[in-house]
PDB file of N, H, CA, C and O in Angstrom:
ATOM      1  N   MET A   1       0.836  -1.198   0.024  1.00  0.00           N
ATOM      2  CA  MET A   1      -0.015   0.007   0.022  1.00  0.00           C
ATOM      3  C   MET A   1       0.915   1.217  -0.013  1.00  0.00           C
ATOM      4  O   MET A   1       1.936   1.272   0.673  1.00  0.00           O
ATOM      5  N   VAL A   2       0.528   2.157  -0.817  1.00  0.00           N
ATOM      6  H   VAL A   2      -0.302   2.113  -1.374  1.00  0.00           H
ATOM      7  CA  VAL A   2       1.273   3.478  -0.878  1.00  0.00           C
ATOM      8  C   VAL A   2       0.748   4.420   0.203  1.00  0.00           C
ATOM      9  O   VAL A   2      -0.452   4.672   0.308  1.00  0.00           O
ATOM     10  N   GLU A   3       1.666   4.921   0.988  1.00  0.00           N
ATOM     11  H   GLU A   3       2.641   4.716   0.903  1.00  0.00           H
ATOM     12  CA  GLU A   3       1.308   5.917   2.006  1.00  0.00           C
ATOM     13  C   GLU A   3       0.809   7.203   1.272  1.00  0.00           C
ATOM     14  O   GLU A   3       1.494   7.718   0.388  1.00  0.00           O
ATOM     15  N   PRO A   4      -0.370   7.697   1.647  1.00  0.00           N
ATOM     16  CA  PRO A   4      -0.840   8.893   0.926  1.00  0.00           C
ATOM     17  C   PRO A   4       0.052  10.100   1.181  1.00  0.00           C
ATOM     18  O   PRO A   4       0.380  10.440   2.317  1.00  0.00           O
ATOM     19  N   THR A   5       0.431  10.737   0.066  1.00  0.00           N
ATOM     20  H   THR A   5       0.163  10.461  -0.858  1.00  0.00           H
ATOM     21  CA  THR A   5       1.223  11.926   0.115  1.00  0.00           C
ATOM     22  C   THR A   5       0.287  13.114   0.261  1.00  0.00           C
ATOM     23  O   THR A   5      -0.791  13.121  -0.334  1.00  0.00           O
ATOM     24  N   ASP A   6       0.666  14.097   1.022  1.00  0.00           N
ATOM     25  H   ASP A   6       1.542  14.091   1.505  1.00  0.00           H
ATOM     26  CA  ASP A   6      -0.161  15.281   1.175  1.00  0.00           C
ATOM     27  C   ASP A   6      -0.224  15.987  -0.144  1.00  0.00           C
ATOM     28  O   ASP A   6       0.823  16.297  -0.713  1.00  0.00           O
ATOM     29  N   PRO A   7      -1.418  16.262  -0.671  1.00  0.00           N
ATOM     30  CA  PRO A   7      -1.531  16.885  -2.005  1.00  0.00           C
ATOM     31  C   PRO A   7      -0.897  18.271  -2.083  1.00  0.00           C
ATOM     32  O   PRO A   7      -0.467  18.722  -3.144  1.00  0.00           O
ATOM     33  N   ARG A   8      -0.853  18.938  -0.914  1.00  0.00           N
ATOM     34  H   ARG A   8      -1.202  18.572  -0.052  1.00  0.00           H
ATOM     35  CA  ARG A   8      -0.231  20.282  -0.877  1.00  0.00           C
ATOM     36  C   ARG A   8       1.233  20.278  -1.279  1.00  0.00           C
ATOM     37  O   ARG A   8       1.768  21.312  -1.679  1.00  0.00           O
ATOM     38  N   VAL A   9       1.893  19.115  -1.177  1.00  0.00           N
ATOM     39  H   VAL A   9       1.458  18.275  -0.852  1.00  0.00           H
ATOM     40  CA  VAL A   9       3.295  19.023  -1.557  1.00  0.00           C
ATOM     41  C   VAL A   9       3.492  19.398  -3.026  1.00  0.00           C
ATOM     42  O   VAL A   9       4.444  20.087  -3.393  1.00  0.00           O
ATOM     43  N   PHE A  10       2.574  18.928  -3.839  1.00  0.00           N
ATOM     44  H   PHE A  10       1.801  18.369  -3.541  1.00  0.00           H
ATOM     45  CA  PHE A  10       2.664  19.152  -5.255  1.00  0.00           C
ATOM     46  C   PHE A  10       2.393  20.615  -5.655  1.00  0.00           C
ATOM     47  O   PHE A  10       2.958  21.142  -6.613  1.00  0.00           O
ATOM     48  N   LEU A  11       1.494  21.242  -4.866  1.00  0.00           N
ATOM     49  H   LEU A  11       1.036  20.814  -4.088  1.00  0.00           H
ATOM     50  CA  LEU A  11       1.230  22.694  -5.049  1.00  0.00           C
ATOM     51  C   LEU A  11       2.466  23.499  -4.651  1.00  0.00           C
ATOM     52  O   LEU A  11       2.798  24.473  -5.326  1.00  0.00           O
ATOM     53  N   GLU A  12       3.148  23.121  -3.584  1.00  0.00           N
ATOM     54  H   GLU A  12       2.879  22.329  -3.037  1.00  0.00           H
ATOM     55  CA  GLU A  12       4.372  23.820  -3.197  1.00  0.00           C
ATOM     56  C   GLU A  12       5.446  23.620  -4.185  1.00  0.00           C
ATOM     57  O   GLU A  12       6.217  24.546  -4.435  1.00  0.00           O
ATOM     58  N   MET A  13       5.554  22.415  -4.793  1.00  0.00           N
ATOM     59  H   MET A  13       4.928  21.663  -4.589  1.00  0.00           H
ATOM     60  CA  MET A  13       6.588  22.179  -5.786  1.00  0.00           C
ATOM     61  C   MET A  13       6.327  23.016  -7.072  1.00  0.00           C
ATOM     62  O   MET A  13       7.258  23.503  -7.714  1.00  0.00           O
ATOM     63  N   ALA A  14       5.070  23.156  -7.407  1.00  0.00           N
ATOM     64  H   ALA A  14       4.314  22.760  -6.886  1.00  0.00           H
ATOM     65  CA  ALA A  14       4.731  23.963  -8.589  1.00  0.00           C
ATOM     66  C   ALA A  14       5.035  25.441  -8.311  1.00  0.00           C
ATOM     67  O   ALA A  14       5.486  26.157  -9.205  1.00  0.00           O
ATOM     68  N   LYS A  15       4.789  25.900  -7.079  1.00  0.00           N
ATOM     69  H   LYS A  15       4.422  25.318  -6.353  1.00  0.00           H
ATOM     70  CA  LYS A  15       5.099  27.262  -6.693  1.00  0.00           C
ATOM     71  C   LYS A  15       6.591  27.559  -6.811  1.00  0.00           C
ATOM     72  O   LYS A  15       7.016  28.603  -7.307  1.00  0.00           O
ATOM     73  N   MET A  16       7.393  26.546  -6.308  1.00  0.00           N
ATOM     74  H   MET A  16       7.048  25.699  -5.904  1.00  0.00           H
ATOM     75  CA  MET A  16       8.866  26.690  -6.360  1.00  0.00           C
ATOM     76  C   MET A  16       9.303  26.743  -7.826  1.00  0.00           C
ATOM     77  O   MET A  16      10.157  27.552  -8.187  1.00  0.00           O
ATOM     78  N   ALA A  17       8.751  25.925  -8.631  1.00  0.00           N
ATOM     79  H   ALA A  17       8.057  25.268  -8.338  1.00  0.00           H
ATOM     80  CA  ALA A  17       9.196  25.886 -10.056  1.00  0.00           C
ATOM     81  C   ALA A  17       8.783  27.146 -10.750  1.00  0.00           C
ATOM     82  O   ALA A  17       9.505  27.630 -11.622  1.00  0.00           O
ATOM     83  N   LYS A  18       7.635  27.702 -10.394  1.00  0.00           N
ATOM     84  H   LYS A  18       7.049  27.309  -9.686  1.00  0.00           H
ATOM     85  CA  LYS A  18       7.175  28.947 -11.019  1.00  0.00           C
ATOM     86  C   LYS A  18       8.111  30.120 -10.599  1.00  0.00           C
ATOM     87  O   LYS A  18       8.471  30.967 -11.417  1.00  0.00           O
ATOM     88  N   GLU A  19       8.482  30.136  -9.315  1.00  0.00           N
ATOM     89  H   GLU A  19       8.190  29.448  -8.651  1.00  0.00           H
ATOM     90  CA  GLU A  19       9.412  31.182  -8.853  1.00  0.00           C
ATOM     91  C   GLU A  19      10.770  31.126  -9.538  1.00  0.00           C
ATOM     92  O   GLU A  19      11.416  32.148  -9.772  1.00  0.00           O
ATOM     93  N   ARG A  20      11.181  29.904  -9.851  1.00  0.00           N
ATOM     94  H   ARG A  20      10.656  29.075  -9.661  1.00  0.00           H
ATOM     95  CA  ARG A  20      12.490  29.762 -10.535  1.00  0.00           C
ATOM     96  C   ARG A  20      12.381  29.968 -12.070  1.00  0.00           C
ATOM     97  O   ARG A  20      13.387  30.066 -12.773  1.00  0.00           O
ATOM     98  N   GLY A  21      11.168  30.028 -12.541  1.00  0.00           N
ATOM     99  H   GLY A  21      10.351  29.948 -11.970  1.00  0.00           H
ATOM    100  CA  GLY A  21      10.931  30.196 -13.991  1.00  0.00           C
ATOM    101  C   GLY A  21      11.038  28.884 -14.732  1.00  0.00           C
ATOM    102  O   GLY A  21      11.260  28.891 -15.943  1.00  0.00           O
ATOM    103  N   ASN A  22      10.887  27.735 -14.046  1.00  0.00           N
ATOM    104  H   ASN A  22      10.707  27.729 -13.062  1.00  0.00           H
ATOM    105  CA  ASN A  22      10.996  26.450 -14.689  1.00  0.00           C
ATOM    106  C   ASN A  22       9.647  25.797 -14.932  1.00  0.00           C
ATOM    107  O   ASN A  22       9.598  24.684 -15.456  1.00  0.00           O
ATOM    108  N   LEU A  23       8.525  26.466 -14.560  1.00  0.00           N
ATOM    109  H   LEU A  23       8.565  27.370 -14.135  1.00  0.00           H
ATOM    110  CA  LEU A  23       7.244  25.861 -14.686  1.00  0.00           C
ATOM    111  C   LEU A  23       6.757  25.930 -16.154  1.00  0.00           C
ATOM    112  O   LEU A  23       6.226  26.956 -16.579  1.00  0.00           O
ATOM    113  N   THR A  24       6.930  24.881 -16.894  1.00  0.00           N
ATOM    114  H   THR A  24       7.361  24.047 -16.549  1.00  0.00           H
ATOM    115  CA  THR A  24       6.464  24.827 -18.259  1.00  0.00           C
ATOM    116  C   THR A  24       5.111  24.189 -18.291  1.00  0.00           C
ATOM    117  O   THR A  24       4.652  23.673 -17.272  1.00  0.00           O
ATOM    118  N   GLY A  25       4.440  24.204 -19.447  1.00  0.00           N
ATOM    119  H   GLY A  25       4.812  24.622 -20.275  1.00  0.00           H
ATOM    120  CA  GLY A  25       3.124  23.605 -19.602  1.00  0.00           C
ATOM    121  C   GLY A  25       3.114  22.144 -19.186  1.00  0.00           C
ATOM    122  O   GLY A  25       2.305  21.745 -18.349  1.00  0.00           O
ATOM    123  N   PRO A  26       4.010  21.332 -19.764  1.00  0.00           N
ATOM    124  CA  PRO A  26       3.969  19.861 -19.433  1.00  0.00           C
ATOM    125  C   PRO A  26       4.305  19.633 -17.936  1.00  0.00           C
ATOM    126  O   PRO A  26       3.743  18.733 -17.313  1.00  0.00           O
ATOM    127  N   LEU A  27       5.186  20.417 -17.380  1.00  0.00           N
ATOM    128  H   LEU A  27       5.643  21.148 -17.886  1.00  0.00           H
ATOM    129  CA  LEU A  27       5.520  20.263 -15.954  1.00  0.00           C
ATOM    130  C   LEU A  27       4.319  20.599 -15.104  1.00  0.00           C
ATOM    131  O   LEU A  27       4.075  19.945 -14.090  1.00  0.00           O
ATOM    132  N   TYR A  28       3.555  21.619 -15.503  1.00  0.00           N
ATOM    133  H   TYR A  28       3.753  22.150 -16.326  1.00  0.00           H
ATOM    134  CA  TYR A  28       2.372  22.014 -14.752  1.00  0.00           C
ATOM    135  C   TYR A  28       1.354  20.853 -14.755  1.00  0.00           C
ATOM    136  O   TYR A  28       0.724  20.558 -13.739  1.00  0.00           O
ATOM    137  N   VAL A  29       1.218  20.221 -15.897  1.00  0.00           N
ATOM    138  H   VAL A  29       1.730  20.460 -16.722  1.00  0.00           H
ATOM    139  CA  VAL A  29       0.309  19.072 -16.062  1.00  0.00           C
ATOM    140  C   VAL A  29       0.755  17.976 -15.128  1.00  0.00           C
ATOM    141  O   VAL A  29      -0.081  17.374 -14.454  1.00  0.00           O
ATOM    142  N   VAL A  30       2.037  17.695 -15.063  1.00  0.00           N
ATOM    143  H   VAL A  30       2.716  18.184 -15.610  1.00  0.00           H
ATOM    144  CA  VAL A  30       2.524  16.649 -14.208  1.00  0.00           C
ATOM    145  C   VAL A  30       2.196  16.937 -12.724  1.00  0.00           C
ATOM    146  O   VAL A  30       1.723  16.052 -12.010  1.00  0.00           O
ATOM    147  N   TYR A  31       2.451  18.184 -12.267  1.00  0.00           N
ATOM    148  H   TYR A  31       2.834  18.903 -12.846  1.00  0.00           H
ATOM    149  CA  TYR A  31       2.147  18.530 -10.925  1.00  0.00           C
ATOM    150  C   TYR A  31       0.689  18.447 -10.664  1.00  0.00           C
ATOM    151  O   TYR A  31       0.293  17.957  -9.606  1.00  0.00           O
ATOM    152  N   ALA A  32      -0.146  18.899 -11.571  1.00  0.00           N
ATOM    153  H   ALA A  32       0.176  19.297 -12.431  1.00  0.00           H
ATOM    154  CA  ALA A  32      -1.633  18.849 -11.408  1.00  0.00           C
ATOM    155  C   ALA A  32      -2.110  17.411 -11.339  1.00  0.00           C
ATOM    156  O   ALA A  32      -2.942  17.102 -10.486  1.00  0.00           O
ATOM    157  N   LEU A  33      -1.632  16.520 -12.184  1.00  0.00           N
ATOM    158  H   LEU A  33      -0.957  16.771 -12.877  1.00  0.00           H
ATOM    159  CA  LEU A  33      -2.063  15.125 -12.164  1.00  0.00           C
ATOM    160  C   LEU A  33      -1.609  14.509 -10.860  1.00  0.00           C
ATOM    161  O   LEU A  33      -2.394  13.808 -10.222  1.00  0.00           O
ATOM    162  N   ASN A  34      -0.361  14.740 -10.427  1.00  0.00           N
ATOM    163  H   ASN A  34       0.277  15.310 -10.945  1.00  0.00           H
ATOM    164  CA  ASN A  34       0.110  14.158  -9.178  1.00  0.00           C
ATOM    165  C   ASN A  34      -0.684  14.687  -7.981  1.00  0.00           C
ATOM    166  O   ASN A  34      -0.914  13.939  -7.030  1.00  0.00           O
ATOM    167  N   PHE A  35      -1.112  15.963  -8.000  1.00  0.00           N
ATOM    168  H   PHE A  35      -0.926  16.570  -8.772  1.00  0.00           H
ATOM    169  CA  PHE A  35      -1.964  16.506  -7.000  1.00  0.00           C
ATOM    170  C   PHE A  35      -3.284  15.789  -6.918  1.00  0.00           C
ATOM    171  O   PHE A  35      -3.755  15.471  -5.826  1.00  0.00           O
ATOM    172  N   ILE A  36      -3.889  15.529  -8.062  1.00  0.00           N
ATOM    173  H   ILE A  36      -3.507  15.788  -8.949  1.00  0.00           H
ATOM    174  CA  ILE A  36      -5.168  14.824  -8.148  1.00  0.00           C
ATOM    175  C   ILE A  36      -5.074  13.369  -7.655  1.00  0.00           C
ATOM    176  O   ILE A  36      -5.929  12.868  -6.924  1.00  0.00           O
ATOM    177  N   LYS A  37      -3.984  12.725  -8.100  1.00  0.00           N
ATOM    178  H   LYS A  37      -3.290  13.132  -8.693  1.00  0.00           H
ATOM    179  CA  LYS A  37      -3.797  11.342  -7.620  1.00  0.00           C
ATOM    180  C   LYS A  37      -3.559  11.262  -6.123  1.00  0.00           C
ATOM    181  O   LYS A  37      -4.073  10.370  -5.449  1.00  0.00           O
ATOM    182  N   ALA A  38      -2.776  12.201  -5.610  1.00  0.00           N
ATOM    183  H   ALA A  38      -2.359  12.925  -6.158  1.00  0.00           H
ATOM    184  CA  ALA A  38      -2.496  12.238  -4.147  1.00  0.00           C
ATOM    185  C   ALA A  38      -3.795  12.524  -3.387  1.00  0.00           C
ATOM    186  O   ALA A  38      -4.048  11.928  -2.340  1.00  0.00           O
ATOM    187  N   LYS A  39      -4.605  13.421  -3.908  1.00  0.00           N
ATOM    188  H   LYS A  39      -4.400  13.905  -4.759  1.00  0.00           H
ATOM    189  CA  LYS A  39      -5.847  13.704  -3.250  1.00  0.00           C
ATOM    190  C   LYS A  39      -6.792  12.489  -3.222  1.00  0.00           C
ATOM    191  O   LYS A  39      -7.463  12.235  -2.221  1.00  0.00           O
ATOM    192  N   ARG A  40      -6.830  11.756  -4.325  1.00  0.00           N
ATOM    193  H   ARG A  40      -6.285  11.962  -5.138  1.00  0.00           H
ATOM    194  CA  ARG A  40      -7.681  10.537  -4.400  1.00  0.00           C
ATOM    195  C   ARG A  40      -7.141   9.475  -3.459  1.00  0.00           C
ATOM    196  O   ARG A  40      -7.919   8.811  -2.774  1.00  0.00           O
ATOM    197  N   ARG A  41      -5.805   9.297  -3.410  1.00  0.00           N
ATOM    198  H   ARG A  41      -5.173   9.837  -3.967  1.00  0.00           H
ATOM    199  CA  ARG A  41      -5.222   8.293  -2.491  1.00  0.00           C
ATOM    200  C   ARG A  41      -5.563   8.624  -1.018  1.00  0.00           C
ATOM    201  O   ARG A  41      -5.871   7.740  -0.219  1.00  0.00           O
ATOM    202  N   LYS A  42      -5.498   9.908  -0.701  1.00  0.00           N
ATOM    203  H   LYS A  42      -5.248  10.626  -1.351  1.00  0.00           H
ATOM    204  CA  LYS A  42      -5.808  10.332   0.673  1.00  0.00           C
ATOM    205  C   LYS A  42      -7.317  10.055   0.974  1.00  0.00           C
ATOM    206  O   LYS A  42      -7.646   9.528   2.037  1.00  0.00           O
ATOM    207  N   GLU A  43      -8.179  10.398   0.076  1.00  0.00           N
ATOM    208  H   GLU A  43      -7.912  10.826  -0.787  1.00  0.00           H
ATOM    209  CA  GLU A  43      -9.585  10.147   0.257  1.00  0.00           C
ATOM    210  C   GLU A  43      -9.868   8.627   0.388  1.00  0.00           C
ATOM    211  O   GLU A  43     -10.674   8.200   1.215  1.00  0.00           O
ATOM    212  N   ALA A  44      -9.197   7.853  -0.433  1.00  0.00           N
ATOM    213  H   ALA A  44      -8.543   8.199  -1.105  1.00  0.00           H
ATOM    214  CA  ALA A  44      -9.397   6.397  -0.375  1.00  0.00           C
ATOM    215  C   ALA A  44      -8.869   5.818   0.929  1.00  0.00           C
ATOM    216  O   ALA A  44      -9.454   4.876   1.464  1.00  0.00           O
ATOM    217  N   ALA A  45      -7.787   6.358   1.444  1.00  0.00           N
ATOM    218  H   ALA A  45      -7.312   7.123   1.009  1.00  0.00           H
ATOM    219  CA  ALA A  45      -7.259   5.864   2.736  1.00  0.00           C
ATOM    220  C   ALA A  45      -8.239   6.241   3.866  1.00  0.00           C
ATOM    221  O   ALA A  45      -8.448   5.454   4.790  1.00  0.00           O
ATOM    222  N   LEU A  46      -8.832   7.432   3.792  1.00  0.00           N
ATOM    223  H   LEU A  46      -8.662   8.071   3.042  1.00  0.00           H
ATOM    224  CA  LEU A  46      -9.776   7.792   4.818  1.00  0.00           C
ATOM    225  C   LEU A  46     -11.012   6.959   4.756  1.00  0.00           C
ATOM    226  O   LEU A  46     -11.564   6.607   5.798  1.00  0.00           O
ATOM    227  N   ALA A  47     -11.478   6.622   3.564  1.00  0.00           N
ATOM    228  H   ALA A  47     -11.029   6.908   2.717  1.00  0.00           H
ATOM    229  CA  ALA A  47     -12.664   5.819   3.361  1.00  0.00           C
ATOM    230  C   ALA A  47     -12.399   4.351   3.857  1.00  0.00           C
ATOM    231  O   ALA A  47     -13.264   3.717   4.462  1.00  0.00           O
ATOM    232  N   GLN A  48     -11.179   3.857   3.574  1.00  0.00           N
ATOM    233  H   GLN A  48     -10.476   4.372   3.083  1.00  0.00           H
ATOM    234  CA  GLN A  48     -10.833   2.502   4.030  1.00  0.00           C
ATOM    235  C   GLN A  48     -10.757   2.450   5.553  1.00  0.00           C
ATOM    236  O   GLN A  48     -11.174   1.464   6.159  1.00  0.00           O
ATOM    237  N   ALA A  49     -10.232   3.495   6.170  1.00  0.00           N
ATOM    238  H   ALA A  49      -9.893   4.296   5.677  1.00  0.00           H
ATOM    239  CA  ALA A  49     -10.186   3.555   7.615  1.00  0.00           C
ATOM    240  C   ALA A  49     -11.591   3.565   8.246  1.00  0.00           C
ATOM    241  O   ALA A  49     -11.866   2.895   9.241  1.00  0.00           O
ATOM    242  N   ALA A  50     -12.446   4.352   7.619  1.00  0.00           N
ATOM    243  H   ALA A  50     -12.222   4.897   6.811  1.00  0.00           H
ATOM    244  CA  ALA A  50     -13.843   4.428   8.074  1.00  0.00           C
ATOM    245  C   ALA A  50     -14.533   3.029   7.977  1.00  0.00           C
ATOM    246  O   ALA A  50     -15.243   2.592   8.883  1.00  0.00           O
ATOM    247  N   LEU A  51     -14.286   2.382   6.859  1.00  0.00           N
ATOM    248  H   LEU A  51     -13.709   2.737   6.123  1.00  0.00           H
ATOM    249  CA  LEU A  51     -14.887   1.056   6.717  1.00  0.00           C
ATOM    250  C   LEU A  51     -14.346   0.025   7.767  1.00  0.00           C
ATOM    251  O   LEU A  51     -15.096  -0.785   8.312  1.00  0.00           O
ATOM    252  N   GLU A  52     -13.034   0.099   8.014  1.00  0.00           N
ATOM    253  H   GLU A  52     -12.424   0.757   7.572  1.00  0.00           H
ATOM    254  CA  GLU A  52     -12.429  -0.763   9.014  1.00  0.00           C
ATOM    255  C   GLU A  52     -13.009  -0.482  10.432  1.00  0.00           C
ATOM    256  O   GLU A  52     -13.268  -1.410  11.199  1.00  0.00           O
ATOM    257  N   ARG A  53     -13.200   0.780  10.746  1.00  0.00           N
ATOM    258  H   ARG A  53     -12.990   1.533  10.123  1.00  0.00           H
ATOM    259  CA  ARG A  53     -13.797   1.165  12.014  1.00  0.00           C
ATOM    260  C   ARG A  53     -15.226   0.681  12.110  1.00  0.00           C
ATOM    261  O   ARG A  53     -15.668   0.280  13.187  1.00  0.00           O
ATOM    262  N   GLN A  54     -15.959   0.710  11.013  1.00  0.00           N
ATOM    263  H   GLN A  54     -15.600   1.037  10.138  1.00  0.00           H
ATOM    264  CA  GLN A  54     -17.335   0.327  10.990  1.00  0.00           C
ATOM    265  C   GLN A  54     -17.484  -1.163  11.312  1.00  0.00           C
ATOM    266  O   GLN A  54     -18.406  -1.575  12.016  1.00  0.00           O
ATOM    267  N   PHE A  55     -16.545  -1.962  10.776  1.00  0.00           N
ATOM    268  H   PHE A  55     -15.796  -1.627  10.204  1.00  0.00           H
ATOM    269  CA  PHE A  55     -16.658  -3.454  10.950  1.00  0.00           C
ATOM    270  C   PHE A  55     -15.881  -3.950  12.165  1.00  0.00           C
ATOM    271  O   PHE A  55     -15.824  -5.163  12.369  1.00  0.00           O
ATOM    272  N   GLU A  56     -15.268  -3.072  13.000  1.00  0.00           N
ATOM    273  H   GLU A  56     -15.314  -2.087  12.834  1.00  0.00           H
ATOM    274  CA  GLU A  56     -14.563  -3.503  14.181  1.00  0.00           C
ATOM    275  C   GLU A  56     -15.482  -4.063  15.228  1.00  0.00           C
ATOM    276  O   GLU A  56     -15.144  -5.001  15.951  1.00  0.00           O
ATOM    277  N   ASN A  57     -16.652  -3.471  15.297  1.00  0.00           N
ATOM    278  H   ASN A  57     -16.927  -2.709  14.710  1.00  0.00           H
ATOM    279  CA  ASN A  57     -17.594  -3.863  16.385  1.00  0.00           C
ATOM    280  C   ASN A  57     -18.233  -5.192  16.149  1.00  0.00           C
ATOM    281  O   ASN A  57     -19.034  -5.645  16.967  1.00  0.00           O
TER     282      ASN A  57
END
């Protein structure tokens, strides 16, 4: 199982790249897609934890 990465990490990386002038179109797309995937992984982990708590009793 992949530990969910905080989606804000990818926003911060995009900000740093923009400040350096390295944020190109394709790189922006990569950061955006990674943000979306991380957000979905985090939501899935929360949902899985809720299901496990539900069936503990």
